[in-house]
ZAMI-315761 format. One line per 5 residues: number of its first residue (from 1); their letters; for each residue x, y, z of C-alpha. Coordinates in steps of 0.5 Angstrom, whole numbers, plus 2048, in hexadecimal, padded with zeros to 3 digits. Layout:
<nodes>
NUM) a) X Y Z; ...
</nodes>
This chain:
<nodes>
1) mdqil) 86D 83E 8AD; 868 840 8A7; 86E 83F 8A2; 870 838 8A5; 868 836 8A5
6) rnlar) 868 838 89E; 86E 834 89C; 86B 82E 8A0; 865 82E 89C; 868 82E 895
11) pflfl) 86A 827 895; 862 825 897; 85F 82A 892; 864 827 88C; 862 820 88E
16) wkega) 85A 822 88E; 85A 826 888; 85F 822 883; 864 81E 887; 861 818 88A
21) fvivl) 860 815 883; 867 816 880; 86A 814 887; 866 80D 887; 868 80C 880
26) sllta) 86F 80D 881; 870 809 887; 86D 803 884; 871 804 87E; 878 805 882
31) silfn) 876 7FF 886; 874 7FA 880; 87B 7FC 87D; 87F 7FB 883; 87C 7F5 885
36) lyvqg) 87D 7F2 87E; 884 7F4 87C; 887 7F5 882; 884 7F1 888; 882 7EC 883
41) aatgt) 87C 7E9 888; 875 7E9 886; 870 7EB 88C; 869 7EE 88C; 868 7F5 88B
46) mdmli) 867 7F8 892; 86D 7F4 894; 871 7F6 88F; 86F 7FD 890; 870 7FD 897
51) gflvn) 877 7F9 896; 879 7FF 891; 878 804 897; 87A 801 89D; 880 7FC 89B
56) lgdpv) 885 801 899; 88B 7FD 899; 892 7FF 897; 893 806 895; 893 804 88D
61) amlik) 88C 801 88E; 88A 807 891; 88D 80B 88B; 88A 807 886; 883 807 889
66) aglfl) 883 80F 88A; 885 80F 882; 880 80A 880; 87B 80E 884; 87D 815 882
71) lsfgl) 87D 813 87A; 876 810 87B; 874 816 87E; 877 81B 879; 874 817 873
76) yyllf) 86D 816 876; 86D 81D 878; 86E 820 871; 869 81A 86F; 863 81C 874
81) vrspl) 864 823 876; 868 826 870; 865 823 86A; 85E 822 866; 85D 81B 86B
86) rflnn) 85C 820 871; 855 81F 871; 856 818 874; 859 81B 87A; 853 81E 87D
91) affna) 850 81E 884; 84D 817 883; 853 814 882; 857 818 887; 852 816 88C
96) ialaf) 853 80F 88B; 85B 810 88B; 85B 814 891; 856 80E 895; 85B 809 892
101) layll) 861 80D 895; 85E 80D 89B; 85D 806 89C; 864 805 89A; 867 809 89F
106) yrisp) 862 806 8A4; 865 7FF 8A2; 86C 802 8A3; 86B 805 8A9; 864 807 8AC
111) vflyv) 868 80C 8B1; 86B 810 8AB; 864 810 8A7; 861 813 8AE; 866 818 8AE
116) lmgla) 865 81B 8A7; 85D 81B 8A8; 85E 81F 8AE; 862 824 8AA; 85D 824 8A5
121) allvl) 858 825 8AA; 85C 82B 8AD; 85D 82E 8A6; 855 82E 8A5; 854 831 8AC
126) ykyii) 859 836 8AA; 856 838 8A3; 84E 838 8A5; 84E 83A 8AC; 854 83E 8AD
131) kqgdf) 855 841 8A6; 84D 841 8A4; 84F 83D 89E; 855 842 89C; 85C 83E 89B
136) sfdpa) 85F 843 897; 85F 84A 89A; 865 84B 89E; 865 852 8A0; 86C 851 8A4
141) gspfg) 86F 84D 89F; 86D 852 899; 86D 859 89C; 86D 85C 895; 868 857 891
146) dsrws) 867 850 890; 865 850 889; 867 84A 884; 865 846 87E; 85F 842 87F
151) rigei) 860 83A 880; 85C 835 87B; 859 832 882; 856 839 884; 854 83B 87D
156) kekgm) 84F 834 87D; 84D 835 884; 84A 83C 882; 847 839 87B; 84B 83C 876
161) geeeg) 84D 835 873; 846 834 870; 848 832 869; 840 832 867; 840 839 869
166) filgr) 843 83F 866; 84B 83D 864; 850 843 866; 856 83F 864; 85B 839 867
171) eavtg) 85E 83A 86E; 866 83C 86D; 869 836 871; 864 830 870; 861 832 86A
176) eiigf) 85A 831 86D; 854 834 86A; 852 83B 86D; 84B 83C 86C; 845 840 86F
181) kgegh) 83E 83E 870; 838 841 874; 836 849 874; 83A 84E 873; 83D 852 86D
186) iltva) 844 852 86A; 849 857 868; 84F 856 863; 854 85B 862; 859 859 85C
191) ktgsg) 85C 85C 856; 85A 85B 84F; 85D 855 84C; 85F 852 853; 85A 84C 852
196) kgvgv) 853 84E 855; 850 84A 84F; 854 844 84F; 855 843 856; 84E 846 859
201) vipnl) 849 847 855; 849 841 850; 84A 83C 856; 844 83F 85A; 840 83F 854
206) lnygg) 842 837 852; 841 835 85A; 83B 839 85D; 834 836 85C; 830 83C 85E
211) svvvi) 82D 841 859; 833 846 857; 833 84D 854; 839 84F 851; 83C 855 84D
216) dpkge) 83F 852 847; 842 858 843; 846 853 83E; 841 84E 83E; 847 849 840
221) nfirs) 844 847 846; 83E 845 843; 841 840 83E; 846 83D 843; 840 83B 848
226) vyara) 83A 83A 844; 83B 833 843; 83B 832 84B; 836 837 84C; 831 834 847
231) glhqq) 833 82C 848; 836 82B 84F; 832 830 853; 82C 82F 84E; 82A 837 84E
236) eicli) 826 83B 84A; 82B 83F 846; 82A 847 844; 82F 84A 840; 82D 852 840
241) dpfge) 832 854 83A; 82E 859 836; 834 85A 831; 836 853 830; 83D 853 833
246) vyrqv) 83D 84C 835; 83A 84A 82E; 840 84D 82B; 845 84A 830; 843 843 82E
251) errlh) 843 845 827; 84B 847 828; 84C 841 82B; 849 83D 826; 84D 841 821
256) riaqi) 854 83F 825; 852 838 825; 851 838 81E; 858 83B 81D; 85B 836 822
261) eqshh) 858 830 81E; 85B 833 817; 862 834 81A; 862 82D 81D; 864 82F 824
266) hftni) 863 829 829; 85D 82B 82E; 85A 826 832; 853 824 830; 853 82A 82C
271) aeirk) 84C 827 828; 849 827 82F; 84B 82E 831; 848 830 82A; 842 82C 82B
276) fyedl) 841 830 832; 841 837 82E; 83D 835 829; 837 832 82D; 838 839 831
281) lprva) 838 83E 82C; 830 83D 82A; 82E 83D 831; 831 844 832; 82F 847 82C
286) ppatg) 82C 84E 82D; 826 850 829; 827 851 821; 825 858 81E; 820 857 818
291) adgil) 820 85A 811; 81C 860 814; 821 861 81A; 81C 85E 81F; 81F 85A 824
296) sqqag) 81C 853 824; 81A 850 82B; 81D 849 82A; 824 848 82D; 828 842 830
301) dyykg) 825 83F 836; 82B 842 83A; 82A 849 838; 825 84C 83C; 823 853 83F
306) inple) 821 857 845; 81B 85C 846; 81D 860 84C; 816 863 84D; 814 85C 84E
311) piial) 815 85C 856; 811 863 856; 80C 860 852; 80B 85A 857; 80B 85F 85D
316) aaagn) 805 863 859; 801 85C 858; 802 85B 860; 800 861 862; 806 864 865
321) yqevm) 806 86B 862; 80B 86E 867; 810 869 865; 80E 86A 85E; 810 871 85F
326) dqaav) 817 870 862; 819 86B 85D; 817 870 858; 81C 875 85B; 821 86F 85B
331) lanmi) 821 86E 854; 821 875 852; 827 876 856; 82B 871 852; 829 874 84C
336) vvkta) 82B 87B 84D; 832 87B 84E; 836 882 84F; 83C 883 84B; 842 887 84D
341) eetdp) 841 88D 849; 83A 88E 84C; 83A 893 852; 833 895 853; 82F 88F 856
346) hwnek) 828 893 854; 827 890 84D; 829 889 84F; 825 889 855; 81F 88B 851
351) armii) 820 886 84C; 820 880 852; 81A 883 854; 817 882 84D; 819 87B 84C
356) knmii) 817 879 853; 810 87C 852; 80F 879 84B; 811 872 84D; 80C 873 853
361) fltln) 806 875 84E; 808 870 849; 807 86B 84E; 801 86D 852; 7FD 871 84D
366) esyad) 7F7 86C 84A; 7F7 86F 843; 7FE 86C 842; 7FC 865 845; 7FC 862 83E
371) epktl) 803 866 83C; 80A 862 83C; 80D 865 842; 814 866 840; 81A 86B 840
376) telrn) 819 86C 839; 811 86D 83A; 813 872 840; 817 876 83B; 812 876 836
381) lilev) 80D 879 83B; 811 87E 83E; 812 881 837; 80B 880 836; 809 884 83C
386) fedee) 80E 88A 83B; 80C 88A 834; 808 891 835; 803 894 83A; 7FD 890 838
391) slngf) 801 889 839; 803 88C 840; 7FC 88E 842; 7F9 887 840; 7FF 884 844
396) welce) 7FC 888 84A; 7F5 886 849; 7F7 87E 849; 7FB 87F 84F; 7F5 882 853
401) qsths) 7EF 87E 850; 7F3 877 852; 7F1 872 857; 7F8 873 85A; 7F7 87B 85A
406) fylsa) 7FA 87B 861; 801 87A 85E; 800 87C 857; 7FD 883 859; 804 885 85D
411) iaaef) 807 883 856; 803 888 852; 804 88D 858; 80B 88D 857; 80B 88D 84F
416) klmga) 806 894 850; 80B 897 855; 811 896 850; 80D 898 84A; 80D 897 843
421) eegrs) 812 89B 841; 817 899 846; 815 892 845; 817 892 83D; 81E 895 840
426) vlsfv) 81F 88F 844; 81D 88A 83F; 823 88B 83B; 827 888 842; 821 883 842
431) lrhle) 823 880 83B; 82A 880 83C; 82A 87C 842; 825 877 83E; 829 877 838
436) fvssp) 82B 870 839; 824 86E 838; 824 870 831; 829 86B 82F; 825 865 82C
441) lvgns) 829 860 82F; 828 863 836; 821 864 835; 820 85D 833; 824 85A 839
446) lartd) 820 85F 83E; 819 85D 83B; 81A 856 83C; 817 852 842; 81A 84B 840
451) cslld) 81F 84C 846; 81A 84D 84C; 81D 850 852; 817 84F 857; 819 847 857
456) ikekr) 820 848 858; 81F 845 860; 81B 83F 85E; 81E 83D 857; 826 83C 857
461) ksvyl) 828 841 851; 82F 843 84E; 82E 84A 84C; 834 84D 848; 834 854 847
466) vlpsh) 839 855 841; 83B 85D 83F; 841 85D 83B; 847 862 83E; 847 867 838
471) kldty) 83F 868 839; 83F 869 841; 840 871 840; 83A 871 83C; 836 86C 83F
476) srlar) 838 86C 846; 831 86E 848; 82F 867 845; 833 863 84A; 831 868 84F
481) iwias) 829 866 84E; 82B 85F 84D; 82E 85E 854; 829 863 857; 823 85F 854
486) iisai) 826 858 857; 827 85B 85E; 820 85E 85E; 81D 857 85C; 821 853 861
491) sltpe) 81F 858 867; 817 858 865; 816 852 869; 819 850 870; 819 849 86F
496) lpker) 820 846 86E; 822 842 868; 824 83A 869; 82B 83C 867; 82E 843 868
501) ilmlv) 82E 847 861; 835 849 85F; 836 850 85C; 83D 851 859; 83E 858 857
506) demaq) 845 858 853; 848 85F 851; 843 862 856; 847 869 855; 845 869 84E
511) lgkme) 83D 86A 850; 83E 870 854; 83B 872 85B; 835 86D 85C; 831 86F 862
516) pliqa) 82D 868 861; 834 864 862; 835 868 868; 82F 866 86B; 82F 85F 869
521) vsllr) 836 85E 86D; 833 861 873; 82C 85E 873; 82B 858 86E; 82F 853 871
526) gygln) 829 851 875; 825 850 86E; 829 84A 86C; 82E 84E 868; 836 84E 868
531) lwmff) 839 854 864; 840 852 862; 843 859 860; 84A 85A 85C; 84E 860 85C
536) qdipq) 855 861 859; 858 865 85F; 855 869 865; 857 870 862; 852 86E 85C
541) meaiy) 84D 86D 862; 84E 873 865; 84D 877 85E; 846 874 85D; 843 874 864
546) gantw) 847 879 868; 84C 879 86D; 847 876 872; 841 872 86E; 846 86D 86B
551) ktfss) 847 86B 872; 840 868 872; 842 863 86E; 848 861 872; 845 861 878
556) narvq) 83F 85D 876; 843 858 872; 843 851 876; 849 850 872; 84F 854 86F
561) qffgi) 853 851 86A; 85A 855 867; 85F 853 862; 863 856 85C; 864 85C 860
566) sdqtt) 868 862 85D; 866 868 860; 869 86B 867; 862 86D 86A; 85F 866 869
571) aeyvs) 866 863 86B; 866 867 872; 85E 865 873; 85F 85E 872; 866 85E 877
576) alsgm) 862 862 87C; 85C 85D 87C; 861 858 87D; 863 85A 884; 869 85B 888
581) ttvvn) 86D 855 88B; 873 854 890; 879 852 88F; 87F 850 894; 886 852 892
586) sstti) 88C 84F 896; 893 852 897; 899 850 89A; 89E 854 89E; 8A5 851 89F
591) ssaeg) 8AA 854 8A4; 8B1 852 8A6; 8B3 852 8AE; 8B8 856 8B0; 8BF 853 8B2
596) gmgsk) 8C3 84E 8AE; 8BE 848 8AE; 8BB 84A 8A8; 8B4 848 8AA; 8AE 84A 8A6
601) nashs) 8A7 84B 8A9; 8A1 84B 8A4; 89A 84E 8A5; 894 84D 8A1; 88E 852 8A1
606) ytaqe) 887 852 89D; 883 858 89B; 87C 857 898; 87B 85C 892; 875 85E 88E
611) rklvy) 874 85B 887; 86F 85C 881; 86D 855 87F; 86E 857 878; 871 85D 875
616) pdqlf) 86E 861 86F; 874 85F 86B; 873 858 86C; 86C 858 869; 86F 85B 863
621) rtplq) 873 855 862; 86F 84F 864; 86B 84B 85F; 867 849 865; 860 84C 867
626) viftd) 85E 84E 86E; 857 84D 871; 854 850 877; 84E 84D 87A; 84A 84E 881
631) elypi) 84D 84A 887; 854 848 883; 85B 84A 882; 85C 84C 87B; 85D 847 876
636) rarki) 862 846 871; 85F 842 86B; 862 840 864; 85E 842 85E; 85B 83D 85A
641) kffne) 85A 83C 852; 853 838 851; 857 835 84B; 85C 832 84F; 858 830 855
646) gkfkp) 856 829 856; 850 82B 859; 84C 82C 853; 84B 826 84E; 84B 826 847
651) gihlp) 844 823 845; 841 826 84B; 843 82D 84D; 847 82E 846; 845 82C 83F
656) fqsns) 84B 829 83C; 84E 823 83E; 855 826 83E; 856 82C 842; 85D 82D 83F
661) dyqhl) 85A 831 83A; 856 836 83E; 85C 83B 83E; 85C 83C 837; 854 83B 835
666) f) 850 83C 83B
</nodes>
């Protein structure tokens, strides 16, 4: 009975969601063509439609009518369901078309209309009263599972057709945008070179109007999206690029454009492309080094820096001293990174304690009120305090005489317990962990305050954190500090931003294990942060975060996106997550009767069997992506490329008037 009612419901659902508009247009077109070229009589529109449906005539006329209708239906279905014009086939026009069809049926036969209305009422009663809104699950018909691919109507109904939210791809069948808007984090698992940049990161930087923070190792995401972020979205641009990687990238592109112009190769709008890069170059320029070897503070207006102590300074100014200590511990934890060769945790723990305590001292002690509060100053202060026993004694006195002695005296007690000799032994570990600050470029970037994190909820900003891949091993602490500082700034106040902040953490495994990210994925959704995490595969996640902790990311992700799968573990995970379905196999047995009549009997049998919706080996071969989200069956989607995507307009989202050059020069 359930299966019969579901089959009866399908035509009604088709009419309601997308079919009524197409059917009305098809009937009108077929009746007009038949009336003009076959019947040859001019009548009113309604009479013409009624005559087309009721006056069937001879078999030849019936075949012509059927052929005209099917041809019209096929063309309109392709036009308004499968093409870019599908936006016209919306709920409003379908409702009007459905009302028109009801009136047409009433004119033909009121009884026929009443029967259909009664059947529709029965189906509604069945769905919402008997089945409590569940029209799909059939335990009797699907004993092994009922998993299948989500349909576009279901996807839209759950709010996953949001073009103004976060773009994931295009639905595999209809080509409509699959997007997500609202609370919740996103996890993308895709191998290197599978299209994460052109298909996920760049489209969302071009499209999303809220503040963004993006880890951008090569600086390419900045170059490709700054035009839209600054122009279309009217955002403050913060390029955190201590090594000037973006500046070098722009110089390389200008050099290549000059070579193209000299060789007379044809590129559309080459002068316009050159002008974009020429205008961008001075705006991303890093500070110049003077003749005395000192860095100038002057740089391009996009080039800025983040002081990771800024959120802690703000907490101290607000009198939130307990949070000062907590955030100092978080920052110290980001600075102290254990290497694979280290087996004794004692020295790293002591180094972490010293760095944490000195951050608290630098922030709270009055004698340093007018001193710059930066990591460079922190390193100098540690060297000064542990220079000799006299300096250490002076430090203890400052702690105990401070108006914040309640907090600082505990620091003095810890240092006394450790002793001067052990302190100097630990000092080498402390300096190793703070060695990255000794780079003039890094020190300058961390001392700047022209990209304030404190107003990221109030002002719309685009923050690009650029750290080249070849420097990640040496300067991984820098990226860890950036992210921890931004997360701390967002969590300072419970107020929500006007638009949610999107943080794109590409190549997340390169950062190592980060406790702030684990906490952010669990807690910061309520502070207005959407975290978008990128990994290459599940074994990579397990290697960094452990066999159990990595599941924190998947279980707290509102959306999970997989493509470019090339390892067995990830393929098996996606296959298992896709679920099981039930397939029915039929078999026919033919038997011959005894005797000479030669009669035969055929018997048919049907067997339900269990089957995976998608097998691991299929995932290795598919160009599609698989998306999982709450309350929906798995979604199959096409990957997109921003330079081939009609949604992104040259002159609005993109700087060039012709996007044919993007693959070569962008």
